[in-house]
Each structure stands twice: as structure tokens, then as C-alpha cells.
BAVO-110652 format. One record per residue (C-alpha): x, y, z; residue number from 1. Coordinates in Angstrom, 1 decimal. Each point is the difference from the previous one (the first is absolute). Layout:
<nodes>
<px: X py: Y pz: Z pafi: NUM>
...
</nodes>
This chain:
<nodes>
<px: 1.9 py: -10.2 pz: 5.8 pafi: 1>
<px: -1.0 py: -0.9 pz: 3.6 pafi: 2>
<px: -3.6 py: -1.1 pz: 0.4 pafi: 3>
<px: -2.2 py: 0.3 pz: 3.1 pafi: 4>
<px: -3.3 py: -1.5 pz: 1.1 pafi: 5>
<px: -2.9 py: 1.9 pz: 1.5 pafi: 6>
<px: -3.3 py: -1.1 pz: 1.5 pafi: 7>
<px: -3.3 py: 1.6 pz: 0.8 pafi: 8>
<px: -3.6 py: -0.8 pz: 0.6 pafi: 9>
<px: -3.4 py: 1.5 pz: 0.6 pafi: 10>
<px: -3.0 py: -1.5 pz: 1.9 pafi: 11>
<px: -3.7 py: 0.7 pz: 0.1 pafi: 12>
<px: -1.9 py: -1.3 pz: 3.1 pafi: 13>
<px: -3.4 py: -1.8 pz: -0.4 pafi: 14>
<px: -2.6 py: 2.7 pz: 0.7 pafi: 15>
<px: -0.7 py: 0.2 pz: 3.7 pafi: 16>
<px: 3.2 py: -1.8 pz: 1.1 pafi: 17>
<px: 2.8 py: 1.7 pz: 1.8 pafi: 18>
<px: 2.5 py: -2.8 pz: -0.9 pafi: 19>
<px: 0.9 py: -1.2 pz: -3.4 pafi: 20>
<px: -0.3 py: -3.8 pz: -0.6 pafi: 21>
<px: 3.0 py: 0.2 pz: -2.4 pafi: 22>
<px: 3.6 py: 0.4 pz: 1.2 pafi: 23>
<px: 3.2 py: 0.8 pz: -1.8 pafi: 24>
<px: 3.4 py: -0.8 pz: 1.4 pafi: 25>
<px: 3.4 py: 0.7 pz: -1.6 pafi: 26>
<px: 3.6 py: -0.2 pz: 1.0 pafi: 27>
<px: 3.5 py: 0.2 pz: -1.5 pafi: 28>
<px: 2.6 py: -2.6 pz: 0.6 pafi: 29>
<px: 3.3 py: 0.6 pz: -1.9 pafi: 30>
<px: -0.7 py: 0.5 pz: -3.7 pafi: 31>
<px: -3.5 py: -1.5 pz: 0.3 pafi: 32>
<px: -3.3 py: 1.8 pz: 0.7 pafi: 33>
<px: -3.0 py: -2.1 pz: 1.1 pafi: 34>
<px: -3.6 py: 1.2 pz: -0.1 pafi: 35>
<px: -3.0 py: -2.0 pz: 1.1 pafi: 36>
<px: -3.6 py: 1.0 pz: -0.4 pafi: 37>
<px: -2.4 py: -2.1 pz: 2.0 pafi: 38>
<px: -3.8 py: 0.1 pz: -0.1 pafi: 39>
<px: -1.8 py: -1.4 pz: 3.1 pafi: 40>
<px: -3.3 py: -1.7 pz: -0.3 pafi: 41>
<px: -2.9 py: 2.5 pz: 0.5 pafi: 42>
<px: 0.6 py: 3.4 pz: 1.4 pafi: 43>
<px: 0.7 py: 1.7 pz: 3.3 pafi: 44>
<px: 2.1 py: -1.1 pz: 3.0 pafi: 45>
<px: 0.1 py: -3.7 pz: -0.9 pafi: 46>
<px: 1.0 py: 0.6 pz: -3.6 pafi: 47>
<px: 2.6 py: 2.5 pz: 1.1 pafi: 48>
<px: 1.6 py: -2.5 pz: 2.5 pafi: 49>
<px: 0.0 py: -2.8 pz: -2.6 pafi: 50>
<px: 1.6 py: 2.1 pz: -2.7 pafi: 51>
<px: 2.5 py: 1.6 pz: 2.3 pafi: 52>
<px: 1.1 py: -3.4 pz: 1.3 pafi: 53>
<px: 0.2 py: -1.4 pz: -3.5 pafi: 54>
<px: 2.0 py: 2.9 pz: -1.5 pafi: 55>
<px: 2.5 py: 0.2 pz: 2.9 pafi: 56>
<px: 0.7 py: -3.8 pz: 0.0 pafi: 57>
<px: 0.4 py: -0.1 pz: -3.7 pafi: 58>
<px: 2.2 py: 3.2 pz: -0.2 pafi: 59>
<px: 2.3 py: -1.3 pz: 2.7 pafi: 60>
<px: 0.4 py: -3.5 pz: -1.5 pafi: 61>
<px: 0.3 py: 1.1 pz: -3.7 pafi: 62>
<px: 2.5 py: 2.8 pz: 0.8 pafi: 63>
<px: 2.2 py: -2.6 pz: 1.8 pafi: 64>
<px: 0.0 py: -2.1 pz: -3.2 pafi: 65>
<px: -2.1 py: -2.9 pz: 1.4 pafi: 66>
<px: -1.4 py: -2.1 pz: -2.8 pafi: 67>
<px: -3.3 py: 1.4 pz: -1.2 pafi: 68>
<px: -1.7 py: -3.4 pz: 0.2 pafi: 69>
<px: 0.9 py: -0.2 pz: 3.7 pafi: 70>
<px: -1.2 py: 3.6 pz: 0.5 pafi: 71>
<px: -3.3 py: -0.7 pz: -1.7 pafi: 72>
<px: -0.4 py: -3.3 pz: 1.8 pafi: 73>
<px: 0.5 py: 1.8 pz: 3.4 pafi: 74>
<px: -2.7 py: 2.5 pz: -0.8 pafi: 75>
<px: -2.5 py: -2.5 pz: -1.3 pafi: 76>
<px: 0.6 py: -2.2 pz: 3.0 pafi: 77>
<px: -0.2 py: 2.9 pz: 2.4 pafi: 78>
<px: -3.1 py: 1.5 pz: -1.6 pafi: 79>
<px: -2.3 py: -2.9 pz: -1.1 pafi: 80>
<px: -2.8 py: 0.3 pz: -2.5 pafi: 81>
<px: -3.3 py: 1.3 pz: 1.3 pafi: 82>
<px: -2.4 py: -3.0 pz: 0.3 pafi: 83>
<px: -3.0 py: 2.2 pz: -0.8 pafi: 84>
<px: 1.2 py: 1.9 pz: -3.0 pafi: 85>
<px: 2.6 py: -2.5 pz: -1.1 pafi: 86>
<px: 2.5 py: 2.8 pz: -0.7 pafi: 87>
<px: 3.3 py: 0.8 pz: 1.7 pafi: 88>
<px: 0.0 py: 2.3 pz: 3.0 pafi: 89>
<px: 2.5 py: 2.2 pz: -1.7 pafi: 90>
<px: 1.2 py: 0.3 pz: -3.5 pafi: 91>
<px: 3.3 py: 1.6 pz: -1.0 pafi: 92>
<px: 2.4 py: 1.3 pz: -2.6 pafi: 93>
<px: 3.8 py: -0.1 pz: 0.5 pafi: 94>
<px: 2.6 py: 2.0 pz: -1.9 pafi: 95>
<px: 3.6 py: -0.9 pz: 0.6 pafi: 96>
<px: 2.5 py: 1.8 pz: -2.2 pafi: 97>
<px: 3.5 py: 1.4 pz: 0.0 pafi: 98>
<px: 1.5 py: 3.3 pz: -1.2 pafi: 99>
<px: 0.7 py: -1.5 pz: -3.4 pafi: 100>
<px: -3.7 py: -0.8 pz: -0.4 pafi: 101>
<px: 0.5 py: -3.7 pz: 0.4 pafi: 102>
<px: -2.4 py: -1.9 pz: 2.2 pafi: 103>
<px: -3.4 py: -1.6 pz: 0.1 pafi: 104>
<px: -3.7 py: 0.6 pz: 0.7 pafi: 105>
<px: -2.3 py: -2.5 pz: 1.8 pafi: 106>
<px: -3.7 py: 0.4 pz: 0.1 pafi: 107>
<px: -2.7 py: -1.9 pz: 2.0 pafi: 108>
<px: -3.6 py: 0.9 pz: -0.8 pafi: 109>
<px: 0.6 py: 3.7 pz: -0.4 pafi: 110>
<px: -0.9 py: 1.7 pz: -3.3 pafi: 111>
<px: 2.8 py: -0.6 pz: -2.5 pafi: 112>
<px: 2.8 py: 2.6 pz: 0.2 pafi: 113>
<px: 0.5 py: 2.6 pz: -2.7 pafi: 114>
<px: 3.4 py: 0.7 pz: -1.6 pafi: 115>
<px: 0.5 py: 3.5 pz: -1.3 pafi: 116>
<px: 2.7 py: -0.2 pz: -2.6 pafi: 117>
<px: 1.0 py: 2.5 pz: -2.7 pafi: 118>
<px: -3.2 py: 2.0 pz: 0.4 pafi: 119>
<px: -2.4 py: -3.0 pz: -0.1 pafi: 120>
<px: -1.8 py: -2.0 pz: 2.7 pafi: 121>
<px: 0.6 py: -3.6 pz: -0.8 pafi: 122>
<px: -0.1 py: -3.5 pz: 1.5 pafi: 123>
<px: 2.7 py: -2.1 pz: 1.5 pafi: 124>
<px: 0.7 py: -3.6 pz: -1.2 pafi: 125>
<px: -1.3 py: -2.2 pz: 2.9 pafi: 126>
<px: 0.9 py: -3.5 pz: 1.1 pafi: 127>
<px: -2.6 py: -1.8 pz: 2.1 pafi: 128>
<px: 1.5 py: -1.8 pz: 3.1 pafi: 129>
<px: -1.8 py: -2.5 pz: 2.2 pafi: 130>
<px: 0.7 py: 0.8 pz: 3.7 pafi: 131>
<px: -1.8 py: -2.0 pz: 2.6 pafi: 132>
<px: -2.9 py: -0.5 pz: -2.5 pafi: 133>
<px: -0.2 py: 3.7 pz: -0.8 pafi: 134>
<px: 0.9 py: 1.7 pz: -3.2 pafi: 135>
<px: 2.7 py: 2.7 pz: 0.3 pafi: 136>
<px: 1.2 py: 1.8 pz: -3.1 pafi: 137>
<px: 3.6 py: 0.9 pz: -0.5 pafi: 138>
<px: 1.4 py: 2.6 pz: -2.4 pafi: 139>
<px: 3.6 py: 0.7 pz: -0.7 pafi: 140>
<px: 1.0 py: 3.7 pz: 0.1 pafi: 141>
<px: 2.5 py: 1.6 pz: -2.3 pafi: 142>
<px: -0.7 py: 3.6 pz: 0.5 pafi: 143>
<px: 1.6 py: 3.0 pz: -1.7 pafi: 144>
<px: 0.3 py: 3.7 pz: 0.8 pafi: 145>
<px: -3.5 py: 1.5 pz: 0.2 pafi: 146>
<px: -1.9 py: -3.3 pz: 0.5 pafi: 147>
<px: -2.8 py: -0.2 pz: 2.6 pafi: 148>
<px: -1.5 py: -3.1 pz: 1.5 pafi: 149>
<px: -3.5 py: 0.6 pz: 1.5 pafi: 150>
<px: -1.7 py: -2.5 pz: 2.3 pafi: 151>
<px: -3.5 py: 0.6 pz: 1.5 pafi: 152>
<px: -2.7 py: -1.4 pz: 2.1 pafi: 153>
<px: -3.4 py: -1.1 pz: -1.5 pafi: 154>
<px: -1.6 py: 3.3 pz: 1.0 pafi: 155>
<px: 1.4 py: 1.4 pz: -3.3 pafi: 156>
<px: -1.8 py: -2.5 pz: -2.3 pafi: 157>
<px: -3.1 py: 0.2 pz: 2.2 pafi: 158>
<px: -0.2 py: 3.8 pz: -0.3 pafi: 159>
<px: -3.4 py: 1.3 pz: -1.0 pafi: 160>
<px: -2.0 py: -3.2 pz: 0.5 pafi: 161>
<px: -3.6 py: 1.0 pz: 0.4 pafi: 162>
<px: 0.9 py: 3.6 pz: -0.7 pafi: 163>
<px: 1.4 py: 1.4 pz: -3.2 pafi: 164>
<px: 1.3 py: -3.4 pz: -1.1 pafi: 165>
<px: -2.3 py: -3.0 pz: 0.3 pafi: 166>
<px: 2.8 py: -2.6 pz: -0.1 pafi: 167>
<px: 2.9 py: 1.9 pz: 1.4 pafi: 168>
<px: 3.0 py: 1.4 pz: -1.8 pafi: 169>
<px: 1.5 py: -2.7 pz: -2.3 pafi: 170>
<px: 3.7 py: -0.4 pz: 0.1 pafi: 171>
<px: 0.3 py: 0.8 pz: -3.7 pafi: 172>
<px: -1.7 py: 3.3 pz: 0.6 pafi: 173>
<px: 2.3 py: 0.7 pz: 2.9 pafi: 174>
<px: 3.0 py: -0.6 pz: -2.4 pafi: 175>
<px: -1.5 py: 2.4 pz: -2.6 pafi: 176>
<px: -0.5 py: 2.6 pz: 2.7 pafi: 177>
<px: 3.7 py: -0.3 pz: 1.1 pafi: 178>
<px: 1.1 py: 0.2 pz: -3.6 pafi: 179>
<px: -1.4 py: 3.5 pz: -0.1 pafi: 180>
<px: 0.8 py: 1.2 pz: 3.6 pafi: 181>
<px: 3.5 py: -1.4 pz: 0.9 pafi: 182>
<px: 3.4 py: 1.0 pz: -1.3 pafi: 183>
<px: 3.4 py: -1.4 pz: 0.7 pafi: 184>
<px: 1.1 py: 3.1 pz: 1.9 pafi: 185>
<px: -2.6 py: -0.6 pz: 2.8 pafi: 186>
<px: 1.2 py: -1.3 pz: 3.3 pafi: 187>
<px: -1.4 py: -3.3 pz: 1.3 pafi: 188>
<px: -2.1 py: 2.0 pz: 2.5 pafi: 189>
<px: -1.4 py: 2.2 pz: -2.7 pafi: 190>
<px: -0.9 py: -2.9 pz: -2.2 pafi: 191>
<px: -1.8 py: -1.8 pz: 2.8 pafi: 192>
<px: -2.0 py: 3.1 pz: 0.8 pafi: 193>
<px: -1.1 py: 0.4 pz: -3.6 pafi: 194>
<px: -1.8 py: -3.3 pz: 0.0 pafi: 195>
<px: -1.3 py: 0.2 pz: 3.6 pafi: 196>
<px: -1.4 py: 3.5 pz: -0.7 pafi: 197>
<px: -1.8 py: -1.3 pz: -3.1 pafi: 198>
<px: -1.5 py: -2.9 pz: 2.0 pafi: 199>
<px: -1.2 py: 2.5 pz: 2.7 pafi: 200>
<px: -1.7 py: 2.0 pz: -2.7 pafi: 201>
<px: -1.8 py: -3.1 pz: -1.4 pafi: 202>
<px: -1.0 py: -0.8 pz: 3.6 pafi: 203>
<px: -1.4 py: 3.6 pz: 0.2 pafi: 204>
<px: 2.2 py: 0.5 pz: 3.1 pafi: 205>
<px: -1.6 py: -2.9 pz: 1.9 pafi: 206>
<px: 2.0 py: -3.1 pz: -0.6 pafi: 207>
<px: -2.0 py: -3.2 pz: 0.6 pafi: 208>
<px: 3.2 py: -2.0 pz: 0.2 pafi: 209>
<px: 3.5 py: 0.7 pz: 1.4 pafi: 210>
<px: 2.1 py: 1.1 pz: -3.0 pafi: 211>
<px: 3.8 py: 0.2 pz: 0.0 pafi: 212>
<px: 2.4 py: 0.6 pz: -2.8 pafi: 213>
<px: 3.8 py: -0.5 pz: 0.5 pafi: 214>
<px: 2.8 py: 0.5 pz: -2.5 pafi: 215>
<px: 3.7 py: -0.6 pz: -0.4 pafi: 216>
<px: 1.9 py: 2.1 pz: -2.5 pafi: 217>
<px: 3.6 py: -0.2 pz: -1.2 pafi: 218>
<px: 1.7 py: 3.2 pz: -0.9 pafi: 219>
<px: 3.4 py: 1.6 pz: -0.5 pafi: 220>
<px: 1.7 py: 1.6 pz: 3.0 pafi: 221>
<px: -0.4 py: 3.8 pz: 0.6 pafi: 222>
<px: 1.9 py: 1.8 pz: 2.7 pafi: 223>
<px: -1.1 py: 3.4 pz: 1.3 pafi: 224>
<px: 2.1 py: 2.2 pz: 2.2 pafi: 225>
<px: -2.0 py: 2.5 pz: 2.1 pafi: 226>
<px: 1.7 py: 2.9 pz: 1.8 pafi: 227>
<px: -2.0 py: 1.4 pz: 3.0 pafi: 228>
<px: 1.5 py: 2.8 pz: 2.1 pafi: 229>
<px: 3.5 py: 1.5 pz: 0.4 pafi: 230>
<px: 2.8 py: -1.7 pz: 2.0 pafi: 231>
<px: 0.7 py: 0.9 pz: 3.6 pafi: 232>
<px: 3.3 py: 1.7 pz: -1.0 pafi: 233>
<px: 0.5 py: 2.1 pz: -3.1 pafi: 234>
<px: 3.4 py: -1.6 pz: -0.4 pafi: 235>
<px: -1.9 py: -3.2 pz: -0.9 pafi: 236>
<px: -1.9 py: 1.6 pz: -2.9 pafi: 237>
<px: 2.5 py: -1.1 pz: -2.7 pafi: 238>
<px: 0.2 py: -3.6 pz: 1.2 pafi: 239>
<px: -3.8 py: -0.2 pz: 0.5 pafi: 240>
<px: -0.6 py: 1.2 pz: -3.6 pafi: 241>
<px: 2.7 py: -2.3 pz: -1.4 pafi: 242>
<px: -1.5 py: -3.1 pz: 1.5 pafi: 243>
<px: -3.5 py: 1.1 pz: -1.1 pafi: 244>
<px: 1.1 py: 0.4 pz: -3.6 pafi: 245>
<px: 1.8 py: -3.4 pz: -0.1 pafi: 246>
<px: -1.5 py: -2.9 pz: -2.0 pafi: 247>
<px: -2.5 py: -0.3 pz: -2.7 pafi: 248>
<px: -3.7 py: 0.5 pz: 0.4 pafi: 249>
<px: -2.2 py: 3.0 pz: 0.8 pafi: 250>
<px: 1.0 py: 3.0 pz: 2.2 pafi: 251>
<px: -2.6 py: 1.8 pz: 2.1 pafi: 252>
<px: 0.5 py: 2.8 pz: 2.5 pafi: 253>
<px: -2.7 py: 1.2 pz: 2.5 pafi: 254>
<px: 0.3 py: 3.3 pz: 1.7 pafi: 255>
<px: 1.1 py: 3.5 pz: -0.9 pafi: 256>
<px: 3.2 py: 0.1 pz: 2.1 pafi: 257>
<px: 1.0 py: -3.4 pz: -1.4 pafi: 258>
<px: -0.6 py: 1.2 pz: -3.5 pafi: 259>
<px: 2.2 py: 3.0 pz: 0.5 pafi: 260>
<px: 2.8 py: -2.1 pz: 1.5 pafi: 261>
<px: -0.2 py: -2.4 pz: -2.9 pafi: 262>
<px: 0.0 py: 2.7 pz: -2.6 pafi: 263>
<px: 2.9 py: 1.7 pz: 1.5 pafi: 264>
<px: 2.1 py: -3.1 pz: 0.2 pafi: 265>
<px: -0.8 py: -0.9 pz: -3.6 pafi: 266>
<px: 0.6 py: 3.5 pz: -1.3 pafi: 267>
<px: -3.7 py: 0.2 pz: -1.1 pafi: 268>
<px: -2.9 py: 2.3 pz: 0.8 pafi: 269>
<px: -3.4 py: -0.8 pz: 1.4 pafi: 270>
<px: -2.8 py: 1.1 pz: -2.4 pafi: 271>
<px: -3.2 py: 0.5 pz: 1.9 pafi: 272>
<px: -3.4 py: -0.7 pz: -1.4 pafi: 273>
<px: -3.1 py: 2.1 pz: 0.7 pafi: 274>
<px: -2.5 py: -2.6 pz: -1.2 pafi: 275>
<px: -2.2 py: -1.2 pz: 2.9 pafi: 276>
<px: -1.5 py: -3.2 pz: -1.4 pafi: 277>
<px: -1.5 py: -0.6 pz: 3.5 pafi: 278>
<px: -0.6 py: 3.1 pz: 2.1 pafi: 279>
<px: 0.9 py: -1.9 pz: 3.2 pafi: 280>
<px: 3.4 py: -1.2 pz: -1.3 pafi: 281>
<px: 2.9 py: 2.4 pz: -0.7 pafi: 282>
<px: 1.2 py: 0.0 pz: -3.7 pafi: 283>
<px: 3.0 py: -2.0 pz: -1.1 pafi: 284>
<px: 3.4 py: 1.3 pz: -1.1 pafi: 285>
<px: 2.5 py: -1.0 pz: -2.6 pafi: 286>
<px: 3.8 py: -0.6 pz: 0.1 pafi: 287>
<px: 1.8 py: -1.2 pz: -3.1 pafi: 288>
<px: 1.0 py: -3.7 pz: 0.4 pafi: 289>
<px: -2.5 py: -0.6 pz: 2.8 pafi: 290>
<px: -3.2 py: -1.9 pz: -0.8 pafi: 291>
<px: -2.3 py: 1.6 pz: 2.6 pafi: 292>
<px: 0.2 py: 2.9 pz: 2.4 pafi: 293>
<px: -2.8 py: 0.6 pz: 2.5 pafi: 294>
<px: -0.7 py: 1.9 pz: 3.2 pafi: 295>
<px: 0.7 py: -1.9 pz: 3.2 pafi: 296>
<px: -2.3 py: -0.7 pz: 3.0 pafi: 297>
<px: -3.4 py: 1.0 pz: -1.5 pafi: 298>
<px: 0.6 py: -2.1 pz: -3.1 pafi: 299>
<px: 1.3 py: -3.0 pz: 2.0 pafi: 300>
<px: -3.1 py: 0.2 pz: 2.3 pafi: 301>
<px: -2.2 py: -0.4 pz: -3.0 pafi: 302>
<px: 2.2 py: -2.7 pz: -1.4 pafi: 303>
<px: -0.4 py: -1.9 pz: 3.3 pafi: 304>
<px: -3.8 py: 0.2 pz: -0.3 pafi: 305>
<px: 0.2 py: -1.3 pz: -3.6 pafi: 306>
<px: 2.2 py: -2.9 pz: 1.1 pafi: 307>
<px: -2.5 py: -1.1 pz: 2.7 pafi: 308>
<px: -2.7 py: -0.2 pz: -2.6 pafi: 309>
<px: 2.3 py: -1.8 pz: -2.4 pafi: 310>
<px: 0.9 py: -2.8 pz: 2.4 pafi: 311>
<px: -3.6 py: -0.5 pz: 1.1 pafi: 312>
<px: -1.3 py: -3.3 pz: -1.3 pafi: 313>
<px: -3.6 py: 1.3 pz: -0.1 pafi: 314>
<px: 0.6 py: 3.5 pz: -1.6 pafi: 315>
<px: -1.3 py: 0.0 pz: -3.5 pafi: 316>
<px: 1.3 py: 3.3 pz: -1.2 pafi: 317>
<px: 2.3 py: -0.3 pz: -3.1 pafi: 318>
<px: 3.6 py: -1.0 pz: 0.9 pafi: 319>
<px: 1.5 py: 2.4 pz: -2.5 pafi: 320>
<px: 0.7 py: 3.8 pz: 0.3 pafi: 321>
<px: -0.6 py: 2.3 pz: -3.0 pafi: 322>
<px: -0.3 py: 3.3 pz: 1.8 pafi: 323>
<px: 2.8 py: 2.5 pz: -0.3 pafi: 324>
<px: 0.4 py: 1.2 pz: 3.7 pafi: 325>
<px: 3.2 py: -0.9 pz: 1.8 pafi: 326>
<px: -1.6 py: -2.7 pz: 2.2 pafi: 327>
<px: -1.6 py: -1.8 pz: -2.9 pafi: 328>
<px: 3.3 py: 0.2 pz: -2.0 pafi: 329>
<px: 1.9 py: -1.4 pz: 3.0 pafi: 330>
<px: -2.6 py: -2.8 pz: 0.4 pafi: 331>
<px: 0.4 py: -0.9 pz: -3.6 pafi: 332>
<px: 3.8 py: -0.2 pz: 0.4 pafi: 333>
<px: 0.1 py: -1.8 pz: 3.3 pafi: 334>
<px: -3.2 py: -2.2 pz: -0.1 pafi: 335>
<px: -0.1 py: -0.9 pz: -3.7 pafi: 336>
<px: 3.4 py: 0.3 pz: -1.5 pafi: 337>
<px: 2.5 py: -0.9 pz: 2.7 pafi: 338>
<px: 1.1 py: -3.4 pz: 1.3 pafi: 339>
<px: 2.8 py: 1.3 pz: 2.3 pafi: 340>
<px: -0.2 py: 3.3 pz: 1.9 pafi: 341>
<px: 2.9 py: 1.7 pz: 1.7 pafi: 342>
<px: -0.8 py: 2.9 pz: 2.4 pafi: 343>
<px: 2.8 py: 2.5 pz: 0.7 pafi: 344>
<px: -1.2 py: 1.7 pz: 3.1 pafi: 345>
<px: 1.5 py: 3.2 pz: 1.3 pafi: 346>
<px: -0.5 py: 0.5 pz: 3.8 pafi: 347>
<px: 0.7 py: 3.7 pz: 0.2 pafi: 348>
<px: -2.6 py: 2.3 pz: 1.4 pafi: 349>
<px: -1.4 py: 1.9 pz: -3.0 pafi: 350>
<px: 0.1 py: 3.8 pz: 0.6 pafi: 351>
<px: -2.9 py: 0.4 pz: -2.3 pafi: 352>
<px: -2.2 py: -1.8 pz: 2.5 pafi: 353>
<px: 0.8 py: 2.3 pz: 2.9 pafi: 354>
<px: -3.3 py: 1.1 pz: 1.7 pafi: 355>
<px: -2.0 py: -2.8 pz: -1.8 pafi: 356>
<px: -1.4 py: -3.2 pz: 1.5 pafi: 357>
<px: 2.6 py: -1.9 pz: -1.9 pafi: 358>
<px: 3.1 py: -1.6 pz: 1.6 pafi: 359>
<px: 2.7 py: -2.5 pz: -0.9 pafi: 360>
<px: -1.8 py: -2.7 pz: 2.0 pafi: 361>
<px: -3.2 py: 0.4 pz: -2.2 pafi: 362>
<px: 2.0 py: -0.1 pz: -3.2 pafi: 363>
<px: 1.8 py: -3.2 pz: 1.1 pafi: 364>
<px: -3.2 py: -1.6 pz: 1.0 pafi: 365>
<px: -1.5 py: 0.8 pz: -3.4 pafi: 366>
<px: 2.9 py: -1.6 pz: -1.8 pafi: 367>
<px: 0.0 py: -3.1 pz: 2.2 pafi: 368>
<px: -3.8 py: -0.4 pz: -0.4 pafi: 369>
<px: 0.4 py: 0.3 pz: -3.8 pafi: 370>
<px: 2.8 py: -2.5 pz: 0.1 pafi: 371>
<px: -2.2 py: -2.5 pz: 1.9 pafi: 372>
<px: -2.8 py: 0.4 pz: -2.5 pafi: 373>
<px: 2.4 py: -0.3 pz: -3.0 pafi: 374>
<px: 1.2 py: -3.3 pz: 1.5 pafi: 375>
<px: -3.6 py: -1.1 pz: 0.4 pafi: 376>
<px: -0.2 py: 0.6 pz: -3.8 pafi: 377>
<px: 2.9 py: -2.4 pz: -0.5 pafi: 378>
<px: 2.7 py: 2.6 pz: -0.6 pafi: 379>
<px: 3.5 py: -0.3 pz: 1.4 pafi: 380>
<px: 0.7 py: 3.1 pz: 2.0 pafi: 381>
<px: 3.1 py: 1.4 pz: 1.6 pafi: 382>
<px: 0.3 py: 3.0 pz: 2.3 pafi: 383>
<px: 3.3 py: 1.9 pz: 0.1 pafi: 384>
<px: 0.3 py: 2.8 pz: 2.6 pafi: 385>
<px: 2.4 py: 3.0 pz: 0.1 pafi: 386>
</nodes>
């Protein structure tokens, strides 16, 4: 079974600030994914600059396999301790892990990471290291399918101070909350949003501290093939369908003409549904052996809107889709369940669109925009044109 890594985060800005004093940087180098969450001292522009500098330096160095002691030493020497408050200008958490779940976690003055494993939020074993007179904690990672590592800025444990919680939100209470609200099918982005949303509620929508939650999740690979539009030449129909049906994973077709071509080539029939789960989205269809059949352009437009909200680091709407309309079902498949998405895009002018404000250019732009947003979610995306 091939495993994949995914990352995601959500940030809440200090009330009244346009910039967040926390910053998350992530990158992939070979089999390794590196994620850094840095929390700059204070809030606003200065904190944002400090956290951005810290996260970018660390992510670049760690991803290139530079010894963590040297990495931490560079940051500590670059960003000295504040003489007034006697605290570091920027704290940080670093996750460096490969696709087999092997790696490490380093933490400097951020709240202790939470390890979601087999349905339970637990602690990592930690080793204290002395680096330039500062204590940095190291944890060895041996993750398995479904595990989530969550790191956070101190805005999480400060949530509610002076409001609904006199002394903030204790870490043990955070773990109890996650026990009841996470599951191992959630994406990293969804898991981060769950905790950030809870913090926002405790802050009563007015965070008194920058609050960021970032997560790394290991999961099994899931390929999804998506057919959009008929090929330019009808002679290509058979080859187009053959390639679309190849391989394991889920099969999705978008568009009435594409559905008819697919059904004809497979010797099946399209069964139309009359159930409008959303009055603005055409109903789905059914073809035996195909996982999802939807209408084309209107559904894809809504999907693009949903994708923009999904990748927004400040959007707190739930990152799961339980509605039954075609766009929501597509979002569940592509945003939540997939790791690799393959678009099979036909470039023929659709006769059904004659006289409408829909052309092939619009459809191609829709697909390309969706592909860009899926890549921003960490998916591997391919586009094949006929």
C-alpha cells in the first residue's frame, strides 16, 4: 500500500490586525515533507516578519537535510532573545517526515504538539536538547496510516482568557475536545480547521492572540479519474474512454455529453435522477461501474467556489461535505478522498451549449483553475487533453 503525506493549516488574526503574527511554511523534497509553524513575538507587522523569516529559513534548511542543531542555532543567533521580555523573538515547531511516516518533530517554546493516533489525542515522547543555551524538544516520528500530527501557536492555549475561560484552554482539555471531534478520515486541513474553529468560538470571534493550527497527516493513496467534455474527434471516443477507465481508484464523469459517450462505449445506460438536493445545481446521474456522474459547467463552477473557500487559511467553515448535490459530492471526492487527480479533458465544442454563454475556453479555464486549487491542497494533478 502506497502512503502519502498531506498538510494543512488555519490561522486566526489578532483582533484588529490585518496580518497574522504566525506563519506556516511547508515544502516537499523527495520523499520528505517539511512543515514549520513559527510564532513571532507580539502581533501585527513585526510579528509577521519575524515568523515568516523564521519559518522560511527553517523549512529551507531542514528540507535540505541540514542538521537540526545547526538549523536551530542559525535561527537563535539570527533572532536573539528580547531583552525586555526575556523570550525569543520567534518560537517554532518543525515536522520533517517521509512517506513511510519516519521522521522527527522539533519544538521550541510553542505549545506541545498533539499526536492523533487510533482515534485518540495523545502525547509524543520528548527528548530535551540544549542548543545555544535554549531547550529544544525532539520527538521521533513513526506514523501509520491515518495518524495526524498537530502543531499550534500559543493562541490555542490562551483562548478565552478573560472571557469564557479565566486561565485559557488547557492542553488536556484541547486533547479531550479533539478526541470527540476528529476522526482518522479527516484531511490535515480539516483537522486544523476543527481546532482553530473551536478556538475562535472560545474567543467569541475576537481573538486576543494570533492563533494558528497546522497538521500533517499520513494516508493511503487514492487516485481519482475525472472525465470532462467530449474529445475533438468522435473517432477518439473509444481511446478516450479506455484511458479514463484504466487503473484503480475512483471514476467521475462531469457533463451530459461525456456521460452519454462513456455509457455508449461501456455498453451501459445513463440513469438520470430527478432529485434536486440544491435548486441551483443540476441533479446527478448514475452509470453502473462509475462512482459519480454529474452535470458539467454549472456544477464545476460551484466546485471552484468551494475549492477557493477550502484552500483559504482563514475560512472556518467545516472542511467536509455532507450534502447530496453534485458539487458537494464532487468536493468530497476531490478535496477529501483523493491524493492524485487525473483530468481527462475533451476539447470539442459541446452542441448542447450552442446559444449559451458557455464556450470551450470557459470550460478549460474552469478545469485549469480547479487543478491549480487542488495542487494548493497538496494533490498531485495531471491534465490530459483530447
